[in-house]
N, C-alpha and C positions, 0 to 999 in steps of 0.2 A: 494519432493519425497524421501523416505528412500533409503539409499545406500544398494545395494545388496552385501553382504559380502561373498557370497558362492563360488566364483570362483578364488580368489587369494590365493596363498600359500605364506604367508609373511615371510621375512627373519629374522633370529634370533628372533623369536617371538613364544610365547606359543599361537598357533593359536586357540585352543579351548577356552582359557581364553579371547583372543581378541574378539572372536565371542560372548562370554557371556557379555563382558563389553567393547565395542569398545572405542578407544581413537583416534578420527579423528580430525585432524587440517584442517581448511578450509581457513584460512587467516593468514598472518604474516606481521608485520611492525615493524621496529626498533628492540627492544628486546622483542617483544610480539608475541604470537600466539593467535588465536581464534579458539575454537573448534566448532564442528557441532551444539552444543547447544547455541552458541553465547557467551560462557564464555571466559574471557581473562586469559591467563597464561603468566607469565614471562618466558623467555627462559634462563635457567641457563647453557646450554651446547652448545650455538651457533649452534643450530640445532643438528648436530652431529660433532661439532668442525669445521664447514664449514663456517659459516656466520660471519666472523670476523668484518665486517663493518655493521652488522645488516641486517635485512630483508627488502625486498621491495624497493631495490635501483633502482630508475627510470633510472639512468645513464646506468646501466647494461641492463635493459629491453629495453631501446631505442637502445642501441648498437646491441643487439640480433635481434630486429625487423628489423633494417636497414640491417644487414648482411643477414638475411633470404631473404630479397627482392632483394639483390644484388648478392650474391653467396651462395646459401643454402648448397651446398655440392660439394666437389671435392675430388677425391682420392689423396692420398699422396704416391702412388706407382708410381714412375717415373714422377709424376706431383705434383704440390703443389699450395697452396694459398700464396700470399705475407704475409698475416697476421701471418702465422706460423713462418716465419723468423723474423718478427717484434717482435713477442712474445718471441721467443728464445733470441733475443738481449736484450729485456727489462729484462728478467729473469737473464741473465748473469751479468747484472749490479747490481743485488741484491745479487747474490750468492757469496760465498767465492771466492777469486781470483783464477783463473785457472779452475774453474768448469764452463766453458763457452760453452759447447756443450749440447744440449737438445734433448732428444728423447721423443716424445709425446705419451701418452696412454690415457685411458679413466677412470682410477680409481687408487686408491692406490694399490690394489691387482695386477693389470696389471703392475704397475710401479715396484713392487718388483720382479715379474717374469721376467720382461725385464732386470732389473739390474742383476739378476742371469745369464741370457744368455749373457749379455755384459761382465760380469766377465769371463765366460768360453771362450768367443771369444777372449778376451784380452790375456789370457794365451796361448791359442792355437796359436795366432799370434806371440807370443814370443817363440814358440817352446816348451812350457810346457803344452801340452794337458793332461798330467796326473793329473793336478790340477783340480779335480772334486768334492772335498769335500767342504762343507760350514760349518761355525761355527755361531751359534746363542746363545740365552740365554733361560733359564727357564723363564716362565711367559711372554715371548715375544709374540707379535702379529704382523704378517706381511701379513695380508690379508687372503683371502679364496681360491685363486687359488692353484693348487697342490704344486707348489714351495713354496709359502708362508706358506701353511699348514705344510710342512716339516720343515721350519724354525721356525715356531711358537712353543712356549713352554707352551701353554694353553691346559691343558689336554683334556677338552671336545671338543675343536676344532679339536684335532688330533685323538680322539678315533675311529671315524667311517671312517676316510679317510687316515690317515698317515700309510698306509700299504706298502706292497712290491711295488717296481718300482719307488718310489720317490727318489729324490737326496739324497746322503749321507750327513747327517747333524749331527754334534756333538754340544751338548749344554753346555755352561758354566752355572754356578750357577747364580741365580738372585742376586741382590745386596742388598736386604733388610735384616737387622739384628735387633734383639730385641732392642739394645741400640740406634737405630735410631728413635724409636717411638716418635712422636710429634716433630721431627726436621723438620722445614720448610727450604727450600733452599737445598743446597748440604750438605748431611751428612758428618761429618768429619771422620767417620769410614767406612772402607770397600774398600778402593782403591786397596788393595792387592788382591781382588777378580778378578781383571783383569789378575792375574797370571794363572787363569784357562785356558786361551788361550795357555800359555806355556805348561801346562800339556797335552792339546790335541795335541799340536805339538809334544811333546815327545812321545806320543802314536802312532800317525799316520804319522808323518813327515811333516815338514813345506812345503815341495815341493809337498804335496798332496792337499793342501788347496787353493782354489780359492779366497775366500772372507770371511770376518767376518761381519755379519749383526747385527746392534744394533739400537734400538730406543734410541736417546740421553736421552729422558725421556720415560720410559715404560708407555705408555698412557692408552691403552685400558684395561689393567689388573687392573688399579686403581691408576695410577700416582706414579711411583717410580723414584725419582730423583737420578741421579748417584752420588756416593760418590766423594768428591773433589779429583781430580787427576786420577780418574778411566778411563775416556775416553782418556786422554793423554797417560796413560800407555798402553791402547789398541793400540793407534796409533804407539807408539814406537815398540811394539812387531810385529805388522803387517809390519812395515818398515824393521825390522831386517830380516824377513823371506819372503819378497816379496809377502805378502798377501794384497789384496785390502781391504780397510775399507769402509763399506757402512753404511750411516746413513739413517734410515727410518724416514723421517720428515713429513710424511703424516699428523700427528696431530700437531707437534711442529712448522711447517713452517708457514711463513707469520705473524710474529710478536707475536706469542703466548708466547715466552720466553723473550720479551723485545727488541730483535733485529730481523732482518728479518728471520734468521734461528738459530736454537739452536747451530749449528756448530760455529756460531759467538759468541753466548752468552758464550759458554764453551771454546772458543778459540782453537778448534781442527778441523783441516781440513780433511774431509774424501776424498776418491777418487770418490765416487758416492753418490748422495742424491736422495731419492725417494720423490716425491711431489704429492699432490692431494688436496682434500677438499677445503681449502680457496683459492686455485689457481684461482677459479672463484667466490669466495664468496659463493660457494654452489649453484650457479644459474644453471649451466650446468655441467654435468659430464665431468671431465677432470683430467688427471694425467700427470706426466712427470718424467723422470730420468735426473738429471743433472750429467754430466760426465766430469771428468778432461780431459783437452785438450791432455795430454800425453797418456791417455788410448785410446781416440778416434783416435789420430794419429797412434798409434801402430796398431790398427785394420785396419784402412784405408790403411796404407802404406804396410801392409802385403798382401793385395789383389793383384792378378795378373791382375785385370781389367776384363771388359767384363761381369760383373754381380754384383749383390748386395754384398757389403762387409759384411753385417749382414743379414742373412736370418730370418728376424723377423719383425713383424709389425701388425697393426690392421686396419681394414676397416676405422675406425673413427679416426685414428691417425691424429692429427693436424686439426681436424674438424674446418672449418672456423667460424661456429657459436660459438663453444666453445672458439676459439681463441679471438673472439670479446668480449665474456663475460670476459675472463681473462684479456684482455687489459683494458677494462673498470674498472675491479676490481683493477688492478695495478694503474690506474689513481686515483681512490678514495683513495687507501692506501697512495699514494704520496701526493695528493693535500690536503687531510685532516689530514696528519701526523698520520694515524691510528696506526702505530707501536709505535710512540712516545706517543700517548694517552694511549696505553696499558701499556707501560713502566711506565708512571706516575701513573697509577691506581694501579699497581701491589703491591707496599708497603701497601697501604690501604686495598687491597684485602687480602693479607696474614695476616695482623694484624686482620682483621675481621674474617678470617678463624680460627685464634688461639683462638678466643672467643668461639668456639664450643667445646673446650676441657672441659671435665667434664660432658657433657650432657649424659643422661642415655643410649643413643643408640650409642655413639661414642667411639671407641677403639683406633683410631690413626688418625693423620692428616698429610698430605704430600702436598707440593706445591712448585711451582717455576713459576715466572711470573704470568700469568693469567690462570694457569692450576693447579688443585688441586684434591686430592683424599681424601675422607672422609670414613674411614673404620668403618663399623658398628660392634657392638658386635655380636658374633656368634648367629645364629638361630638354629632351630632344625635340619636343613640340609643345606649344603652350597648353598647359593643363594636364599633360601626361604625368608629370611628377606629382602634382597635387592629388591626382586620383590614386597614385601608388601610396603616397604618404597617408591619405585618409584611410586606406585599407590597412596599412601597417599599424596605424594607431588603433584602429578597431581591433585588430588581432592582439595588440598589446594591452587592450582594456580601456581605451579612451574614445568616447564619441566626440567628434568635432565636425563642424561644417568647413568644407573647402570650396573656394571659388577660383577656378583656374589654378594658379600656383600660389595661392594664399590660403593660410589657415585662419579662420575667424574663431578666435578663442574668447568665449564670453560666458563664463560659468554663472550659475544662479547667484543672486544677490545674498542668499543665505548660506552660501558655501562656507564651511569651516576651514581654518588654516590647515589642519591636517589633511583634509581632502584636497585643498588647493595645492599643497606641497606634493601630494601624490600625483596630481594631474601634471604639474610641472616636471616631476620626475619622469613620467612616461614620455612627455615631450622631449626632454633632454636626451633620454636613452635612444629614442627613435631618430631625432634630428642630428645626433652625433655620428650616425653611420656615414661612412664615406660613400657607400653605394646604395642608392634607393631608386 
């Protein structure tokens, strides 16, 4: 029976174009999707950077089924499931030392807004309630809730919504420069751009700023790797002025950069980390904020008791079924050394990526670990060529995410070399065309 497409308003989608030419997936296994016509497509973006261990993991499905039949739901206001505490402990073992307190959400967007509230609560507990300003970056993406939209530096995401009433946010410049073109890994130029934070401090005062939010690698805009030393410089400036440093690792977390978290890959410890996506291998919606113990203790100890220390939370925070999916995912990551496999594949991945240089439709290449951005040559209007290329690759048998005129190529960490070669083959064939 044909699917009725008339009643859903799809997110981040040209709905009229989708109605004209639907792209419906009906099955997934390993690093492959199958569409409604039964055609097989390779997955070049881990779904949406979620399925680090590949699709169709029976271990996760079995854990979810068992949990549904044991405890399908419990509120986490004043009550809890033991699974949420087990998951928090397991995550604290993976995270940078000291970030051992976890606040559970249902998405990356909720994680970002929760982190903003935690930062405000921390400074209020310290007697500095005047710290209400946040700092972010141009080209940043921090989700779609109102706090995250205010932080984000992507113009079209902000245009319709970032109006009056949102938090005070100042934006640093993005870190891409012309002389970084085709540099894979950390660019050697641009660390001085971190001094933008000092310029904002000079204008508004360091004691007005609650937190600085950055993606260690700006992912959703097209994968912009930070210049060598940039993140460490931000850390130093934040420390000097009592500003919290928050890493948005919704995309980079869980092995994408070669270690569990990009904070470890770049050897910079933030005060908070936002998580989601691969937390459950994409199987069940879930997010989290990892919080430094000192931040947590400050908020808790400032409370007079008799009520919640943080007036914030979600109906589905710590949902037992999501926790079961996350614990099963962490077991897979550990037992199959998924992060290690990703780290081993990364040099071959980046070497293969460099082979796209010189193709007719390619104007820049950026990458780190198993995360890459392929910049297309400009089209007639921003994003028009990206949409056509995404469709052409779909028709050729490759699923990838595009943002504007950038392809975000980020296969599962468990991808084999033969499948990776096939993905690059499809990219080369498509991006070699003179007309797209």
